[in-house]
C-alpha positions in Angstrom: -36.1 11.9 8.3 -33.9 10.1 5.7 -31.4 7.3 6.4 -27.8 8.4 6.9 -25.7 8.2 3.7 -23.0 5.6 3.9 -19.5 6.8 3.0 -16.0 5.2 2.8 -12.6 5.9 1.4 -12.4 4.0 -1.9 -8.8 4.7 -3.0 -5.6 6.3 -1.8 -3.2 7.8 -4.4 0.4 6.7 -4.0 3.0 8.7 -5.9 5.5 6.5 -7.7 8.4 7.0 -10.1 7.4 4.3 -12.6 4.1 2.5 -13.1 5.6 -0.9 -14.1 8.2 -1.0 -11.4 5.6 -0.2 -8.8 3.1 -2.8 -10.2 5.7 -5.5 -10.1 6.7 -4.7 -6.5 3.2 -4.5 -5.1 2.0 -7.6 -6.8 5.2 -9.7 -6.4 6.6 -8.6 -3.0 3.4 -7.6 -1.2 0.0 -9.3 -1.3 -1.7 -7.0 -3.8 -3.4 -7.7 -7.1 -3.7 -5.5 -10.1 -7.4 -4.8 -10.7 -7.2 -1.9 -13.3 -4.5 -0.7 -15.6 -5.9 1.7 -18.2 -4.0 4.0 -20.5 -5.5 7.5 -20.2 -3.2 9.0 -22.8 -0.3 11.4 -22.6 1.7 9.0 -20.4 -1.0 8.9 -17.7 -2.6 5.6 -16.5 -5.3 4.6 -14.1 -3.6 1.8 -12.1 -5.5 0.4 -9.2 -4.3 -2.3 -6.8 -6.1 -4.1 -4.0 -4.8 -6.3 -1.3 -5.7 -9.9 -2.2 -9.1 -11.0 -0.9 -10.0 -7.4 -0.1 -13.1 -5.4 -0.7 -11.9 -2.2 0.9 -9.8 0.7 -0.2 -7.3 0.4 -3.0 -4.2 2.0 -4.1 -4.1 4.3 -7.2 -0.6 4.5 -8.5 0.1 8.1 -9.6 3.3 8.7 -11.5 5.2 11.8 -10.4 5.2 14.3 -13.2 7.1 17.3 -11.8 9.8 18.0 -9.3 7.5 18.6 -6.4 5.8 15.3 -6.9 9.2 13.6 -7.3 10.2 14.9 -3.9 7.1 13.2 -2.4 7.9 9.7 -3.8 8.5 7.6 -0.7 7.7 10.4 1.8 4.0 11.1 1.5 3.6 11.1 5.3 6.7 12.9 6.3 8.5 9.8 7.5 5.6 8.5 9.6 3.7 5.3 9.0 1.5 6.1 6.1 -0.5 3.0 5.3 -1.9 0.1 7.4 -2.2 -3.4 5.9 -4.5 -5.6 7.9 -4.3 -9.3 7.7 -6.0 -12.3 9.3 -2.8 -14.3 9.1 0.1 -12.1 10.2 2.8 -14.8 10.4 2.1 -16.2 6.9 2.1 -12.7 5.3 5.1 -11.6 7.4 7.2 -14.6 6.3 6.1 -14.4 2.7 6.9 -10.7 2.5 10.3 -11.3 4.1 11.0 -14.0 1.6 10.1 -11.6 -1.2 12.6 -9.0 0.1 10.4 -6.6 1.9 12.3 -4.6 4.4 10.9 -4.8 7.9 12.2 -2.0 10.2 11.4 -3.9 13.4 10.6 -7.3 14.8 6.9 -8.1 15.1 5.5 -7.0 18.4 2.4 -7.8 20.5 0.3 -4.8 21.3 -3.1 -4.6 23.2 -4.8 -4.4 19.8 -2.9 -7.2 18.0 0.4 -8.1 16.3 2.2 -5.4 14.3 5.5 -4.8 12.4 6.5 -1.7 10.5 7.9 -2.2 7.0 9.0 0.0 4.1 7.8 -0.4 0.6 9.8 0.0 -2.6 10.0 3.8 -2.2 10.5 4.0 1.6 6.9 4.7 2.6 6.3 3.2 6.0 3.5 0.7 6.5 2.1 -1.3 9.4 1.4 -4.9 8.8 -1.2 -5.7 11.4 -3.4 -8.6 12.7 -6.0 -7.2 15.0 -7.3 -9.2 18.0 
């Protein structure tokens, strides 16, 4: 019998209205770094961001190109928390993100699994900033 094949989610597409605006927000207000930014022609780009010091899944910024996609900008999860940003230093990241203008929707709270606070990104997508126990 063969060994099980390893699988993981490599990237998540995030619909945005403007590549440059999104790159600036995610790299200046949130702890992300730009790892790829390739022109694919016809106004399309391959823009990949990773949380700093991360080897997990990344964000692929996908520019909305029609009215249906425009409606999804900021609401890819129907108003629920969409993405989960794990950290090993919650308070440092929380304070830095606050100082950079990130909108937290609640005060940090202790849960059985760790510390968490919900924030909105540039577009209104909801995220959890979490430090697991």
